N, C-alpha and C positions, 0 to 999 in steps of 0.2 A: 301610823308615826310615833315612832319611838318618842319624839317630844311630847306628844300629847296623853291625858294624866299624870304629868308632873307639875308639883308647884315650886320644884326649884329654883328658884329666879336665876343662876348660873346656867343651867342646864336649858333653860328656855333663852334666856339671853344669846347662847350659845346657837341656839337653833336659828333663831332670827340672823345671828347675823349670816349665817350659812346661805340662809332660805332670801338674802338679797343677791339677786342678780344669778338665782339657780333654781336649778328644777326641784324637786320635792326628792322627785327620785332618783337623783345625782346629788343631792345632798345626804342622802341617809346614811347611805353607807359612810361619811366621812366623818357624819355626827356620831356614828359608833364608834368607831376607830378614835376620833380627837380626842374623847371621854374615857376612851380605857387607857389614852398615853395621858391625858390632865384629868382625873376626878374630882378634882374640887379647884374650885378659884384659887387657893392657894402655890397646889402646884402649876399650874401656870402659872402663876405671878413670880414663880421661883425659876420658871424654866427661860433659857437662853431665845434671844429671838432666831437662830438657825434651827434650833429643836423646832420651835413652831412653827416657822414655814415647809419646813420638810413634814411636819404633823399634814399642814394644811395642802401640801404638794397634790396639784390635782385638781381641785378644785377651786381655783382662778381668782382674781380678784384681790390681791394677797394685801393690799393694803387691810383689809378685812383683819387679817389676821395680826397684824401688828398694833392696829388700833384697841382688839382686845386684849390682847397683851399688856399692851401700855396701862388701858383702863383698871385692870384685872389689880396690876401694881398699886394702881393707885388707890382702889379699893382697900387693899388690905395695910399699905401705909395711912390713908387718911380716914378708913371707916370700920376700924377694927374685923375687915374683911367679913362686914356685912353686908351684900349690895344694897345701897342708898333705896329708901321705899318713895323717896321723897321726888317729885316729879324735876326740879331744878337739879336737886345733885345730883341723881341721876344722867340728866340732859346733859351736865356739864362736861359728861364722861368721856374720851377720846372715842369716834367714829359712832356715837349714840345720838341719834337725831328724834325728830317727833316719831315717828311709824315706832322704833325701838323702844324710846319710853313708854308708851303708850300702852304695845304688847305686852311687852317683858311683867309693867305695874299693873295694869289691870288682870292679866292671868294669875297673877302669883301675890297680890299684894291688894288685890279688888279696887283698886282706883277710876273711876267712872272716867276713860279718859277713851277718847276713839282712835281706831286706827284707821290709818288710810293708802293701802296700795294696791295694785292694778287690778287682783280680784275683786277688792273691796267699791275702788272707783264704777268697773261696769257694772256694777250690780247698782247703784247710787244712780248711776247717768241711767241708765236701762229702767229704770222703775220710776223715775220721775222726767222721764226723756228731757235730759240736759243734755247738749253739744258740748260737753265741756272733757276736758283730756285731764287727765295729771299729770302728764310733762309740760304743760305749759306753764306759768304763774297763774294767769289769771283763771284757767280750770280749777288749778288743783288747791287756791282760796274759797273759791264756791261748792267744790263736793268737802273740803275740809270742815265749813260751816255747816254742813246739811249732816254729816256725818256727827260732829257736836251735839246736833240737834237729836239723835236718834238711840245715841249710847244708854242706856241703862242704869241708875245707881246701882241696881242687885246685880250681881254676876256678872259685868261688865267684860270680865273673863272669855264667859260662855260666849255670850252676845259675839265677837271681836270673831272667838276664832268659826262662830257659826256663818258669820258673812263672810269670809275669809275662804272657808271652806263651800260653802254655796258659789262663788264666783269660781273655785280651782276645780269644780266637778260637775256643776249643772249650769250655772251663766258663762259659759264659756265662749272664748272669743269667734270662734265658728264654731255652724251647728249648735247652739246651744239648747238644752234640755227643757223647752218651755214645760213641757207636757208631767216633767217630775218637780218642777220648781212652785214651792210653799208659797211664794207672792205672785204668781201668775196673775191669781185674779186684781191684782195693785198695779200691776204694769204697764206704765203707759206707753213705751218703746210696742209694747208687745199688742195691746188695743189699737195699735198706728199699723199695725203688719210693718214696722222697721226695727225690729229687733238687731239687727246686723249692722245698723247705721250709724248705734250707740255702743261706743262713747266718740267722740269726732277725732278721727288719726290723727295722732302728732306730727308733725314733717319732720321725715328722717335728712338726715347729713347724709349729706354725698360720701360715696364712699372713693377711696384715695385706691392706685394701686401702685405699690411696692416695690420695686428689686433690692434682693438682698442677696448677700453671698456668706460660708459661713465656711471654718476651716476645720475639717477633722484628723485634729495630729493624736498620734497613737507614739508611746515609749513605753517599752515593759509592759504592754498589756491594758494601760490607760490612759485615760482620754482627756485631752487638755480641754477644761472649761473657764470661762472669765463670769465674773459676779457683772449682771447690769447695771445699771443706776440710772438714776431716773424715777419718778412719781409713780409708774402703771409697774414696770417689773422690779424696782430697786430690792435688791439683796437675793433675787434669783438668779441660774448659771446657766450656761449654755459652751455651744461652742464659739469661741471669739468670731466677732462678724463684723460687717459693717454695710450702714445702708449703699445703693450705689446710684449715681447721678445717672441721667439721660445719655446714654454714648459712654459711659465710663467702661474699662477694662476691668474683669471681675478681679482678676491675675494679679492686677497694678493695684488695685485701691485693695484687696485682702491682706498682700504682702507688706502695703504701708500699715495699717491696722496692727501685721503682727508685728512690726517691728518696733510702733509705739508702745507694744505691751512687754516687748524687751523679748521679742518671741522672731528666731530664724526658722525658717522652712522654706522647703521644697515644696513648690504646689502642682498639683497635677488635677486635671478636672477627672470627676467622678459620672459627669452625665447624669448625675440624678439630680431632679430639684423639685423641694417640697412646695406644697400651699399651705398657708393659714393665714386664719384670718383673726386679727386682734383689736376689737372696738371698730373705729370705723376703717380700718387698713386690712385691704388684700395683699397678703405676702407672695411673691413667687421668690425662693429662696435658693439658689444654686449650692450645692453641698461641693467644698474642692476638699482633697485628701493631702494630707502635709506630711513629711520628716520631720521634726525638729534637729536639727543641727545645735541649736543654743537656746537654753531658753532662765531668763534668772527668773530668780523666788522676789518675786514681788507683791504685793497683798492685791489680790483683785483675780487672780488666774489660783486654777488648783485642776491635780490631776487626780481622776477616779476611776472607779472600776463602773464603766456605762451600764451593767449587768444592775449592781446593787450599789448606787450612789448615796454617797454619804450628805448631799445637801440638794436641797430643792430646787429642781429643775423645772425650764420653761416649756410649756408644749412645744415651743420648737425645736427643741433640745429632745424631747423623746421622739418627734417626728424624722429628726438625722438618724436617730439612733435606728429608729426603726427602716427609714432608708437600708442605711448601710447593711441589713439584717443581723440587727443585737435588737433583740426584744427586751423591752425595760418595762416592766408592771406599771399598770397605768397609777397604782398607787402612789410609785415612786417618781412620779414624774411632773412638773408642774401644767396648768392650761386655763381656760378661761370658761365664762358658764354666764347664764342667764336666768333669774328667777321663773 
């Protein structure tokens, strides 16, 4: 892992933000490219939001990138460009919670603060045979309290990284490698023969099926995209589209949405459907092709080269492009992820 072996708080901070909701193997190439683009906290603070989102594009959960950029600006403005080594000051930055505070400050400044992510929670739950889930408030409180009692005053960063590593590669959710575990002699779940019963599973939110239609409109070799609104995908771009209520005619609804955006186009079905999942929503997206007879120049609309977009695209936009036979490199399109 390229972030191991460094105590640079900016680099450790970037890695910890990327690893929220994202697997290590997925985050690693993004981490390297992001630091090539923004090698210092000051360079990130100077960057515009579109540039930061474009560099983050494909990693998903874009609120993380916005918070990281805004926090960098605050550190430059209020802390002389030095990452605060005080838990209260660092924890007050946008997007920085208890876990990120503990991870960065313990690794970089030897602050004896415990971390608790899914991997650490699983180790603690099994060793102590606690039917506690970190995804539920009561379970999280119990696990945080336990983690706080264990973190050492000396080399707390090494301790925290060791626990995270143990959960990631040995004490895995399924088929844990108990024979390789340095804590096997102390593990109550193993002694009871019930390792995989811990931690208690958290209730899952019911998934929702959503039908959507998007318009693929080309002009002069360029494709029309619209800027998404809303907390989840704010600032990302994809072909204009609309969610469809049950029984709604896709052509009519999509034409109405285009008219609202100031675009008049003739629409024809492509017969292509794209499946996409985001959080708890399972989307089936109909792709329509259109030729614009008129398009106003309004904020929130742009014409892009689909092969080399200058904006951050959603994962759905990339799939729509692929469905129509035009590939976009994975690093230039938006997506989602989970740690």
